N, C-alpha and C positions, 0 to 999 in steps of 0.2 A: 549368855556368854557362849561363844562357839570355841570349841577346842580344835585348833589347827596347828600343825607344825610348820616351820619355815619351809620345809620341803614341799608340803601341800600348797602353800601359798605360791611358791616358785612355779610349781606345776600349773596351777590355775592361771597365774599371770602369763606364763609362756603360751598357754593355749589361747588366751584371749588376745594378747598383744600381737599375735600373728595376723589378726584381722583388722588391726588399727593402723592407719597410715602413719608413717614416721613423723610427719608434721603435727600429729595429734597425740602421739604417745606420751609426751610429758604431762599433758592435761589429763589424759586417761589414767595414767599412773597415780596422779594425785587423787583423783576420784576413787580409784581402786583402794588406795591406802585409807582414805577417809571412810569408805564403806566397811573395810575390815575393822577399823577402830569402832565405828558405830555398832557393829555386830558384836563387839566385845572380845575380839581376838586379842590375845596377850600382846602387849607392846613389844616385849622382847622377841617374840616370834616374828612379828611384822618387821622389826629392825633387822633381824638375822636374815630375812629373805632378800634384803637389798644387795647382798653380796653376789647375787646371781646376774643381775641386769643393771647397767648404769642408769637407765631411765628410772627404774624402780628405786634404786638407791637415792637418786636425786629427789624423787618425790617423797620418800620417807623423811629425808633431811628437811625438806621444805615444809612438809606437813607438821612435823613435830616442833620445828623452830617457830612456825607461825602460832601453833597452839600454846607453846610456852609463853610467847609474847602476849597473847590474849589473856592468859591466866595472870601474868604480872600486871597488866593494865587493870584487870578486875580487882586484884588485891590492892593496888595503889589507890583506887577509887574508894574502897570501903574500909581502909585502915584509918584509925583515929588515934 
């Protein structure tokens, strides 16, 4: 687990996103959020970082909505 604050996440995203063309920022933001989650960054900190950038906020919403949907599908298949 990596201990990062939402300010650090915002700073990292800001420095990276400057090099990503606008047409690719949405996909890059989703990959960025997935990577943070895979590294074990606290979900609350990731979600709080979305207030800084609309692309990042959309990516966070998309990522966690998709993840919740996958968990529900998994639960539905294995419930008896």
